MOPAC internal coordinates of N, CA, C and O (Angstrom, degrees):
PM7 1SCF
backbone

  N    0.0000 0     0.00 0     0.00 0    0    0    0
  C    1.4466 1     0.00 0     0.00 0    1    0    0
  C    1.5248 1   108.59 1     0.00 0    2    1    0
  O    1.2310 1   121.07 1   -35.93 1    3    2    1
  N    1.3065 1   115.55 1   144.07 1    3    2    1
  C    1.4640 1   120.31 1   176.73 1    5    3    2
  C    1.5287 1   109.82 1   -84.89 1    6    5    3
  O    1.2310 1   121.13 1   -12.64 1    7    6    5
  N    1.3169 1   115.44 1   167.36 1    7    6    5
  C    1.4608 1   120.35 1   178.09 1    9    7    6
  C    1.5324 1   109.95 1   -60.74 1   10    9    7
  O    1.2310 1   120.25 1   140.01 1   11   10    9
  N    1.3167 1   117.13 1   -39.99 1   11   10    9
  C    1.4680 1   120.65 1   179.98 1   13   11   10
  C    1.5396 1   110.63 1   -63.00 1   14   13   11
  O    1.2310 1   120.13 1   136.59 1   15   14   13
  N    1.3165 1   117.35 1   -43.41 1   15   14   13
  C    1.4629 1   120.93 1   177.66 1   17   15   14
  C    1.5196 1   110.35 1   -61.66 1   18   17   15
  O    1.2310 1   121.11 1   136.23 1   19   18   17
  N    1.3146 1   115.48 1   -43.77 1   19   18   17
  C    1.4754 1   121.14 1   178.06 1   21   19   18
  C    1.5235 1   110.54 1   -57.15 1   22   21   19
  O    1.2310 1   120.30 1   132.28 1   23   22   21
  N    1.3208 1   117.03 1   -47.72 1   23   22   21
  C    1.4730 1   122.27 1  -179.89 1   25   23   22
  C    1.5321 1   110.12 1   -61.29 1   26   25   23
  O    1.2310 1   120.76 1   134.90 1   27   26   25
  N    1.3238 1   116.15 1   -45.10 1   27   26   25
  C    1.4688 1   120.54 1  -177.36 1   29   27   26
  C    1.5285 1   112.32 1   -62.73 1   30   29   27
  O    1.2310 1   120.31 1   150.87 1   31   30   29
  N    1.3243 1   117.01 1   -29.13 1   31   30   29
  C    1.4606 1   120.90 1  -176.39 1   33   31   30
  C    1.5255 1   114.30 1   -88.89 1   34   33   31
  O    1.2310 1   120.01 1   168.79 1   35   34   33
  N    1.3207 1   117.59 1   -11.21 1   35   34   33
  C    1.4597 1   119.59 1  -176.61 1   37   35   34
  C    1.5265 1   112.17 1   -73.50 1   38   37   35
  O    1.2310 1   120.55 1   -38.73 1   39   38   37
  N    1.3191 1   116.55 1   141.27 1   39   38   37
  C    1.4712 1   120.18 1   174.54 1   41   39   38
  C    1.5283 1   109.90 1   -78.93 1   42   41   39
  O    1.2310 1   120.88 1    -2.68 1   43   42   41
  N    1.2990 1   115.92 1   177.32 1   43   42   41
  C    1.4682 1   121.56 1   176.76 1   45   43   42
  C    1.5297 1   109.63 1   -57.47 1   46   45   43
  O    1.2310 1   121.10 1   -38.37 1   47   46   45
  N    1.3303 1   115.50 1   141.63 1   47   46   45
  C    1.4606 1   121.62 1  -177.11 1   49   47   46
  C    1.5259 1   110.50 1  -110.03 1   50   49   47
  O    1.2310 1   120.63 1   -30.81 1   51   50   49
  N    1.3218 1   116.40 1   149.19 1   51   50   49
  C    1.4688 1   120.94 1   179.25 1   53   51   50
  C    1.5279 1   112.21 1   -75.97 1   54   53   51
  O    1.2310 1   120.30 1   146.61 1   55   54   53
  N    1.3181 1   117.04 1   -33.39 1   55   54   53
  C    1.4649 1   121.20 1   179.12 1   57   55   54
  C    1.5305 1   108.43 1   -69.20 1   58   57   55
  O    1.2310 1   120.42 1   -60.00 1   59   58   57
  N    1.3179 1   116.80 1   120.00 1   59   58   57
  C    1.4640 1   121.65 1  -174.96 1   61   59   58
  C    1.5126 1   114.26 1   -59.41 1   62   61   59
  O    1.2310 1   119.58 1   136.95 1   63   62   61
  N    1.3187 1   118.41 1   -43.05 1   63   62   61
  C    1.4613 1   119.92 1  -178.40 1   65   63   62
  C    1.5267 1   111.33 1   -70.87 1   66   65   63
  O    1.2310 1   120.28 1   143.37 1   67   66   65
  N    1.3217 1   117.07 1   -36.63 1   67   66   65
  C    1.4614 1   120.36 1   176.13 1   69   67   66
  C    1.5278 1   109.55 1   -63.58 1   70   69   67
  O    1.2310 1   120.55 1   136.46 1   71   70   69
  N    1.3369 1   116.56 1   -43.54 1   71   70   69
  C    1.4612 1   120.47 1   179.25 1   73   71   70
  C    1.5287 1   110.84 1   -62.44 1   74   73   71
  O    1.2310 1   120.03 1   138.72 1   75   74   73
  N    1.3251 1   117.55 1   -41.28 1   75   74   73
  C    1.4735 1   120.35 1   178.15 1   77   75   74
  C    1.5209 1   110.82 1   -61.49 1   78   77   75
  O    1.2310 1   120.55 1   137.64 1   79   78   77
  N    1.3353 1   116.56 1   -42.36 1   79   78   77
  C    1.4624 1   119.05 1   178.31 1   81   79   78
  C    1.5240 1   110.58 1   -64.39 1   82   81   79
  O    1.2310 1   120.05 1   136.88 1   83   82   81
  N    1.3257 1   117.51 1   -43.12 1   83   82   81
  C    1.4615 1   120.38 1   178.99 1   85   83   82
  C    1.5284 1   111.44 1   -59.30 1   86   85   83
  O    1.2310 1   120.73 1   136.06 1   87   86   85
  N    1.3199 1   116.22 1   -43.94 1   87   86   85
  C    1.4646 1   119.84 1   178.94 1   89   87   86
  C    1.5193 1   110.63 1   -62.12 1   90   89   87
  O    1.2310 1   120.67 1   135.84 1   91   90   89
  N    1.3340 1   116.32 1   -44.16 1   91   90   89
  C    1.4645 1   120.53 1   177.50 1   93   91   90
  C    1.5347 1   110.17 1   -58.91 1   94   93   91
  O    1.2310 1   120.70 1   128.01 1   95   94   93
  N    1.3396 1   116.27 1   -51.99 1   95   94   93
  C    1.4624 1   120.89 1  -174.58 1   97   95   94
  C    1.5274 1   112.25 1   -65.97 1   98   97   95
  O    1.2310 1   120.36 1   140.74 1   99   98   97
  N    1.3182 1   116.92 1   -39.26 1   99   98   97
  C    1.4653 1   119.80 1   179.76 1  101   99   98
  C    1.5222 1   111.84 1   -66.68 1  102  101   99
  O    1.2310 1   120.24 1   152.04 1  103  102  101
  N    1.3257 1   117.14 1   -27.96 1  103  102  101
  C    1.4616 1   121.12 1  -178.92 1  105  103  102
  C    1.5200 1   113.63 1   -93.02 1  106  105  103
  O    1.2310 1   120.06 1   170.72 1  107  106  105
  N    1.3267 1   117.50 1    -9.28 1  107  106  105
  C    1.4668 1   121.33 1  -179.37 1  109  107  106
  C    1.5245 1   108.87 1   -86.82 1  110  109  107
  O    1.2310 1   120.68 1   -80.21 1  111  110  109
  N    1.3098 1   116.31 1    99.79 1  111  110  109
  C    1.4614 1   121.50 1  -176.47 1  113  111  110
  C    1.5262 1   112.71 1   -66.63 1  114  113  111
  O    1.2310 1   120.16 1   160.05 1  115  114  113
  N    1.3303 1   117.30 1   -19.95 1  115  114  113
  C    1.4650 1   121.20 1  -178.15 1  117  115  114
  C    1.5220 1   113.77 1   -96.45 1  118  117  115
  O    1.2310 1   119.98 1  -177.48 1  119  118  117
  N    1.3259 1   117.65 1     2.52 1  119  118  117
  C    1.4674 1   120.30 1   178.13 1  121  119  118
  C    1.5251 1   108.07 1   -57.13 1  122  121  119
  O    1.2310 1   120.14 1   -55.87 1  123  122  121
  N    1.3311 1   117.34 1   124.13 1  123  122  121
  C    1.4770 1   119.12 1  -177.52 1  125  123  122
  C    1.5273 1   111.82 1   -59.94 1  126  125  123
  O    1.2310 1   121.21 1   -42.30 1  127  126  125
  N    1.3134 1   115.29 1   137.70 1  127  126  125
  C    1.4641 1   121.10 1   178.61 1  129  127  126
  C    1.5250 1   107.79 1   -88.23 1  130  129  127
  O    1.2310 1   121.40 1  -105.60 1  131  130  129
  N    1.3249 1   114.92 1    74.40 1  131  130  129
  C    1.4521 1   122.45 1  -174.67 1  133  131  130
  C    1.5235 1   109.74 1  -143.93 1  134  133  131
  O    1.2310 1   121.32 1   -15.53 1  135  134  133
  N    1.2975 1   115.08 1   164.47 1  135  134  133
  C    1.4625 1   121.22 1   172.45 1  137  135  134
  C    1.5184 1   110.48 1  -116.47 1  138  137  135
  O    1.2310 1   120.47 1  -167.61 1  139  138  137
  N    1.3070 1   116.71 1    12.39 1  139  138  137
  C    1.4580 1   121.85 1   178.88 1  141  139  138
  C    1.5339 1   107.99 1   -80.97 1  142  141  139
  O    1.2310 1   120.01 1   -68.18 1  143  142  141
  N    1.3379 1   117.58 1   111.82 1  143  142  141
  C    1.4621 1   119.25 1  -175.88 1  145  143  142
  C    1.5267 1   113.65 1   -62.96 1  146  145  143
  O    1.2310 1   119.68 1   149.74 1  147  146  145
  N    1.3139 1   118.21 1   -30.26 1  147  146  145
  C    1.4720 1   119.92 1   178.94 1  149  147  146
  C    1.5239 1   110.05 1   -66.61 1  150  149  147
  O    1.2310 1   120.21 1   133.87 1  151  150  149
  N    1.3300 1   117.21 1   -46.13 1  151  150  149
  C    1.4641 1   119.90 1   178.86 1  153  151  150
  C    1.5239 1   111.34 1   -61.99 1  154  153  151
  O    1.2310 1   120.62 1   139.96 1  155  154  153
  N    1.3327 1   116.41 1   -40.04 1  155  154  153
  C    1.4612 1   119.82 1   178.76 1  157  155  154
  C    1.5223 1   111.35 1   -65.79 1  158  157  155
  O    1.2310 1   120.17 1   136.25 1  159  158  157
  N    1.3247 1   117.29 1   -43.75 1  159  158  157
  C    1.4687 1   120.79 1   179.06 1  161  159  158
  C    1.5195 1   110.72 1   -61.29 1  162  161  159
  O    1.2310 1   120.76 1   135.25 1  163  162  161
  N    1.3270 1   116.15 1   -44.75 1  163  162  161
  C    1.4680 1   119.89 1  -179.32 1  165  163  162
  C    1.5249 1   111.52 1   -63.87 1  166  165  163
  O    1.2310 1   120.01 1   146.28 1  167  166  165
  N    1.3111 1   117.58 1   -33.72 1  167  166  165
  C    1.4560 1   120.83 1   178.71 1  169  167  166
  C    1.5333 1   111.97 1   -75.44 1  170  169  167
  O    1.2310 1   120.45 1   139.83 1  171  170  169
  N    1.3169 1   116.75 1   -40.17 1  171  170  169
  C    1.4629 1   121.54 1  -169.94 1  173  171  170
  C    1.5263 1   115.83 1   -88.77 1  174  173  171
  O    1.2310 1   119.07 1   157.68 1  175  174  173
  N    1.3043 1   119.37 1   -22.32 1  175  174  173
  C    1.4631 1   119.61 1  -164.76 1  177  175  174
  C    1.5214 1   115.18 1   -58.88 1  178  177  175
  O    1.2310 1   119.02 1   145.68 1  179  178  177
  N    1.3120 1   119.48 1   -34.32 1  179  178  177
  C    1.4630 1   120.02 1   178.84 1  181  179  178
  C    1.5314 1   112.94 1   -83.33 1  182  181  179
  O    1.2310 1   120.28 1   169.46 1  183  182  181
  N    1.3166 1   117.08 1   -10.54 1  183  182  181
  C    1.4568 1   121.71 1  -174.06 1  185  183  182
  C    1.5278 1   113.76 1   -96.77 1  186  185  183
  O    1.2310 1   119.99 1   164.80 1  187  186  185
  N    1.3348 1   117.63 1   -15.20 1  187  186  185
  C    1.4665 1   120.40 1  -171.26 1  189  187  186
  C    1.5194 1   112.82 1  -111.16 1  190  189  187
  O    1.2310 1   121.35 1   -43.80 1  191  190  189
  N    1.3181 1   115.02 1   136.20 1  191  190  189
  C    1.4698 1   121.06 1   171.09 1  193  191  190
  C    1.5300 1   107.64 1   -69.81 1  194  193  191
  O    1.2310 1   119.82 1   -12.34 1  195  194  193
  N    1.3332 1   117.96 1   167.66 1  195  194  193
  C    1.4656 1   119.24 1   175.46 1  197  195  194
  C    1.5386 1   112.64 1   -55.12 1  198  197  195
  O    1.2310 1   120.36 1   141.29 1  199  198  197
  N    1.3278 1   116.91 1   -38.71 1  199  198  197
  C    1.4685 1   120.96 1   179.01 1  201  199  198
  C    1.5288 1   111.02 1   -62.51 1  202  201  199
  O    1.2310 1   120.34 1   133.99 1  203  202  201
  N    1.3266 1   116.96 1   -46.01 1  203  202  201
  C    1.4544 1   120.25 1  -179.36 1  205  203  202
  C    1.5263 1   111.87 1   -73.62 1  206  205  203
  O    1.2310 1   120.35 1   151.56 1  207  206  205
  N    1.3248 1   116.94 1   -28.44 1  207  206  205
  C    1.4635 1   120.56 1   175.09 1  209  207  206
  C    1.5187 1   109.96 1   -61.84 1  210  209  207
  O    1.2310 1   120.39 1   133.01 1  211  210  209
  N    1.3250 1   116.86 1   -46.99 1  211  210  209
  C    1.4632 1   120.93 1   178.36 1  213  211  210
  C    1.5329 1   110.79 1   -62.91 1  214  213  211
  O    1.2310 1   120.48 1   140.81 1  215  214  213
  N    1.3198 1   116.69 1   -39.19 1  215  214  213
  C    1.4609 1   120.14 1   178.12 1  217  215  214
  C    1.5292 1   110.35 1   -63.25 1  218  217  215
  O    1.2310 1   120.06 1   137.27 1  219  218  217
  N    1.3412 1   117.49 1   -42.73 1  219  218  217
  C    1.4618 1   120.66 1   176.15 1  221  219  218
  C    1.5256 1   110.81 1   -59.09 1  222  221  219
  O    1.2310 1   120.51 1   133.67 1  223  222  221
  N    1.3296 1   116.63 1   -46.33 1  223  222  221
  C    1.4620 1   120.04 1  -178.99 1  225  223  222
  C    1.5393 1   110.99 1   -59.88 1  226  225  223
  O    1.2310 1   120.57 1   134.83 1  227  226  225
  N    1.3155 1   116.52 1   -45.17 1  227  226  225
  C    1.4700 1   120.12 1   178.58 1  229  227  226
  C    1.5226 1   110.72 1   -61.61 1  230  229  227
  O    1.2310 1   120.64 1   133.38 1  231  230  229
  N    1.3331 1   116.37 1   -46.62 1  231  230  229
  C    1.4542 1   120.40 1  -177.96 1  233  231  230
  C    1.5300 1   111.32 1   -63.84 1  234  233  231
  O    1.2310 1   120.58 1   139.95 1  235  234  233
  N    1.3220 1   116.50 1   -40.05 1  235  234  233
  C    1.4571 1   118.41 1  -178.83 1  237  235  234
  C    1.5254 1   111.05 1   -68.94 1  238  237  235
  O    1.2310 1   120.31 1   139.19 1  239  238  237
  N    1.3098 1   117.02 1   -40.81 1  239  238  237
  C    1.4687 1   119.08 1   179.19 1  241  239  238
  C    1.5287 1   111.30 1   -65.30 1  242  241  239
  O    1.2310 1   120.22 1   143.06 1  243  242  241
  N    1.3177 1   117.19 1   -36.94 1  243  242  241
  C    1.4633 1   119.44 1   175.23 1  245  243  242
  C    1.5319 1   110.04 1   -65.52 1  246  245  243
  O    1.2310 1   120.80 1   134.41 1  247  246  245
  N    1.3195 1   116.08 1   -45.59 1  247  246  245
  C    1.4661 1   121.58 1   177.60 1  249  247  246
  C    1.5322 1   110.63 1   -55.21 1  250  249  247
  O    1.2310 1   120.29 1   138.84 1  251  250  249
  N    1.3134 1   117.04 1   -41.16 1  251  250  249
  C    1.4654 1   121.32 1  -178.20 1  253  251  250
  C    1.5257 1   112.25 1   -63.51 1  254  253  251
  O    1.2310 1   120.15 1   157.22 1  255  254  253
  N    1.3275 1   117.32 1   -22.78 1  255  254  253
  C    1.4625 1   121.11 1   179.71 1  257  255  254
  C    1.5223 1   112.70 1   -81.90 1  258  257  255
  O    1.2310 1   119.75 1   175.23 1  259  258  257
  N    1.3122 1   118.09 1    -4.77 1  259  258  257
  C    1.4658 1   122.14 1  -175.93 1  261  259  258
  C    1.5292 1   112.87 1   -85.38 1  262  261  259
  O    1.2310 1   120.06 1  -152.78 1  263  262  261
  N    1.3125 1   117.48 1    27.22 1  263  262  261
  C    1.4651 1   120.90 1   178.74 1  265  263  262
  C    1.5115 1   109.32 1   -60.80 1  266  265  263
  O    1.2310 1   118.19 1   -34.79 1  267  266  265
  N    1.2790 1   121.05 1   145.21 1  267  266  265
  C    1.4665 1   128.18 1    -1.76 1  269  267  266
  C    1.5253 1   112.56 1   -91.86 1  270  269  267
  O    1.2310 1   120.02 1  -160.77 1  271  270  269
  N    1.3196 1   117.57 1    19.23 1  271  270  269
  C    1.4623 1   121.19 1  -174.91 1  273  271  270
  C    1.5189 1   114.50 1   -86.63 1  274  273  271
  O    1.2310 1   119.77 1  -172.26 1  275  274  273
  N    1.3141 1   118.05 1     7.74 1  275  274  273
  C    1.4599 1   119.55 1   177.30 1  277  275  274
  C    1.5257 1   109.46 1  -115.96 1  278  277  275
  O    1.2310 1   121.17 1   -16.34 1  279  278  277
  N    1.3127 1   115.37 1   163.66 1  279  278  277
  C    1.4621 1   121.61 1   178.57 1  281  279  278
  C    1.5197 1   111.14 1  -101.03 1  282  281  279
  O    1.2310 1   120.40 1  -144.14 1  283  282  281
  N    1.3036 1   116.83 1    35.86 1  283  282  281
  C    1.4622 1   121.74 1   179.40 1  285  283  282
  C    1.5249 1   109.32 1   -60.70 1  286  285  283
  O    1.2310 1   119.90 1   -47.94 1  287  286  285
  N    1.3378 1   117.79 1   132.06 1  287  286  285
  C    1.4656 1   118.81 1   176.82 1  289  287  286
  C    1.5347 1   111.01 1   -54.16 1  290  289  287
  O    1.2310 1   120.92 1   -40.50 1  291  290  289
  N    1.3062 1   115.85 1   139.50 1  291  290  289
  C    1.4670 1   121.83 1  -172.59 1  293  291  290
  C    1.5189 1   114.02 1   -56.12 1  294  293  291
  O    1.2310 1   120.29 1   149.05 1  295  294  293
  N    1.3171 1   117.06 1   -30.95 1  295  294  293
  C    1.4669 1   118.90 1  -177.98 1  297  295  294
  C    1.5344 1   112.78 1   -63.40 1  298  297  295
  O    1.2310 1   120.18 1   160.17 1  299  298  297
  N    1.3435 1   117.26 1   -19.83 1  299  298  297
  C    1.4639 1   121.17 1  -179.24 1  301  299  298
  C    1.5266 1   113.22 1   -96.73 1  302  301  299
  O    1.2310 1   120.43 1   162.21 1  303  302  301
  N    1.3286 1   116.79 1   -17.79 1  303  302  301
  C    1.4605 1   120.78 1  -177.19 1  305  303  302
  C    1.5294 1   109.51 1   -64.21 1  306  305  303
  O    1.2310 1   121.12 1   -57.94 1  307  306  305
  N    1.3191 1   115.47 1   122.06 1  307  306  305
  C    1.4550 1   121.29 1   179.07 1  309  307  306
  C    1.5162 1   114.68 1    75.05 1  310  309  307
  O    1.2310 1   119.92 1  -174.38 1  311  310  309
  N    1.3214 1   117.77 1     5.62 1  311  310  309
  C    1.4640 1   121.41 1  -178.91 1  313  311  310
  C    1.5279 1   108.90 1  -116.65 1  314  313  311
  O    1.2310 1   121.07 1  -106.13 1  315  314  313
  N    1.3171 1   115.57 1    73.87 1  315  314  313
  C    1.4655 1   121.83 1  -175.98 1  317  315  314
  C    1.5336 1   112.95 1   -57.70 1  318  317  315
  O    1.2310 1   118.70 1   136.49 1  319  318  317
  N    1.3441 1   120.08 1   -43.51 1  319  318  317
  C    1.4717 1   118.67 1   179.09 1  321  319  318
  C    1.5261 1   112.73 1   -60.06 1  322  321  319
  O    1.2310 1   120.14 1   137.58 1  323  322  321
  N    1.3296 1   117.34 1   -42.42 1  323  322  321
  C    1.4636 1   120.06 1   178.43 1  325  323  322
  C    1.5190 1   110.61 1   -65.36 1  326  325  323
  O    1.2310 1   120.39 1   137.14 1  327  326  325
  N    1.3160 1   116.86 1   -42.86 1  327  326  325
  C    1.4613 1   120.89 1   179.89 1  329  327  326
  C    1.5291 1   111.43 1   -61.52 1  330  329  327
  O    1.2310 1   120.28 1   135.51 1  331  330  329
  N    1.3175 1   117.06 1   -44.49 1  331  330  329
  C    1.4713 1   120.39 1   177.89 1  333  331  330
  C    1.5234 1   111.09 1   -61.78 1  334  333  331
  O    1.2310 1   120.63 1   138.05 1  335  334  333
  N    1.3096 1   116.41 1   -41.95 1  335  334  333
  C    1.4591 1   120.83 1   179.28 1  337  335  334
  C    1.5225 1   111.12 1   -62.32 1  338  337  335
  O    1.2310 1   120.49 1   136.82 1  339  338  337
  N    1.3181 1   116.67 1   -43.18 1  339  338  337
  C    1.4613 1   120.83 1  -178.84 1  341  339  338
  C    1.5270 1   111.59 1   -69.68 1  342  341  339
  O    1.2310 1   119.99 1   139.97 1  343  342  341
  N    1.3191 1   117.62 1   -40.03 1  343  342  341
  C    1.4632 1   120.05 1   179.35 1  345  343  342
  C    1.5365 1   110.58 1   -66.15 1  346  345  343
  O    1.2310 1   120.25 1   152.08 1  347  346  345
  N    1.3067 1   117.13 1   -27.92 1  347  346  345
  C    1.4663 1   120.20 1   176.10 1  349  347  346
  C    1.5242 1   112.46 1   -76.79 1  350  349  347
  O    1.2310 1   120.18 1   172.15 1  351  350  349
  N    1.3279 1   117.25 1    -7.85 1  351  350  349
  C    1.4685 1   120.89 1   177.75 1  353  351  350
  C    1.5234 1   111.21 1   -57.19 1  354  353  351
  O    1.2310 1   120.02 1   148.05 1  355  354  353
  N    1.3226 1   117.56 1   -31.95 1  355  354  353
  C    1.4595 1   120.42 1  -178.95 1  357  355  354
  C    1.5312 1   110.95 1   -60.43 1  358  357  355
  O    1.2310 1   120.30 1   141.67 1  359  358  357
  N    1.3169 1   117.03 1   -38.33 1  359  358  357
  C    1.4665 1   120.96 1   179.12 1  361  359  358
  C    1.5247 1   110.19 1   -69.76 1  362  361  359
  O    1.2310 1   120.20 1   140.06 1  363  362  361
  N    1.3210 1   117.21 1   -39.94 1  363  362  361
  C    1.4648 1   120.42 1   176.21 1  365  363  362
  C    1.5198 1   110.86 1   -60.32 1  366  365  363
  O    1.2310 1   120.39 1   136.18 1  367  366  365
  N    1.3185 1   116.85 1   -43.82 1  367  366  365
  C    1.4650 1   120.62 1   178.26 1  369  367  366
  C    1.5256 1   110.66 1   -61.52 1  370  369  367
  O    1.2310 1   120.38 1   135.32 1  371  370  369
  N    1.3191 1   116.89 1   -44.68 1  371  370  369
  C    1.4645 1   120.88 1  -179.85 1  373  371  370
  C    1.5256 1   111.05 1   -63.15 1  374  373  371
  O    1.2310 1   120.66 1   134.90 1  375  374  373
  N    1.3240 1   116.34 1   -45.10 1  375  374  373
  C    1.4649 1   120.41 1  -176.75 1  377  375  374
  C    1.5242 1   113.40 1   -67.92 1  378  377  375
  O    1.2310 1   120.47 1   157.57 1  379  378  377
  N    1.3209 1   116.71 1   -22.43 1  379  378  377
  C    1.4644 1   120.09 1  -174.79 1  381  379  378
  C    1.5166 1   113.68 1  -108.20 1  382  381  379
  O    1.2310 1   119.78 1  -170.85 1  383  382  381
  N    1.3238 1   118.02 1     9.15 1  383  382  381
  C    1.4644 1   120.48 1   179.15 1  385  383  382
  C    1.5264 1   109.15 1  -118.37 1  386  385  383
  O    1.2310 1   120.31 1   -63.94 1  387  386  385
  N    1.3300 1   117.02 1   116.06 1  387  386  385
  C    1.4703 1   119.63 1  -179.76 1  389  387  386
  C    1.5300 1   113.02 1   -62.97 1  390  389  387
  O    1.2310 1   119.90 1   163.85 1  391  390  389
  N    1.3265 1   117.80 1   -16.15 1  391  390  389
  C    1.4597 1   120.56 1   178.44 1  393  391  390
  C    1.5202 1   112.26 1   -78.41 1  394  393  391
  O    1.2310 1   119.99 1   167.73 1  395  394  393
  N    1.3404 1   117.62 1   -12.27 1  395  394  393
  C    1.4581 1   120.06 1   177.39 1  397  395  394
  C    1.5146 1   107.48 1   -78.38 1  398  397  395
  O    1.2310 1   120.26 1   -64.19 1  399  398  397
  N    1.3352 1   117.12 1   115.81 1  399  398  397
  C    1.4619 1   120.52 1  -168.56 1  401  399  398
  C    1.5194 1   115.57 1  -117.89 1  402  401  399
  O    1.2310 1   119.07 1  -170.09 1  403  402  401
  N    1.3110 1   119.39 1     9.91 1  403  402  401
  C    1.4606 1   120.21 1  -178.79 1  405  403  402
  C    1.5095 1   111.21 1   -72.05 1  406  405  403
  O    1.2310 1   120.10 1   180.00 1  407  406  405

């Protein structure tokens, strides 16, 4: 399953920021149907507030633990340090783009 499929299948969440991210992602028709964290970070970084960025990071890291039921690129499977580094790419993109205005 891709990250987008995972998001679409989740029920309402009690954590407010997670729920806000889910609502955003479920309504974003252009959200890439991929499990590649780099592609997701590049797509999302200008669209998410710091609160929703953290929610995305939490959701993606949880999704990554759903092996073998996810389509996570093989280079990240079992490589937690690399996965954490890549998921933090979204913050690097936000911090280095003057168009990020949150």
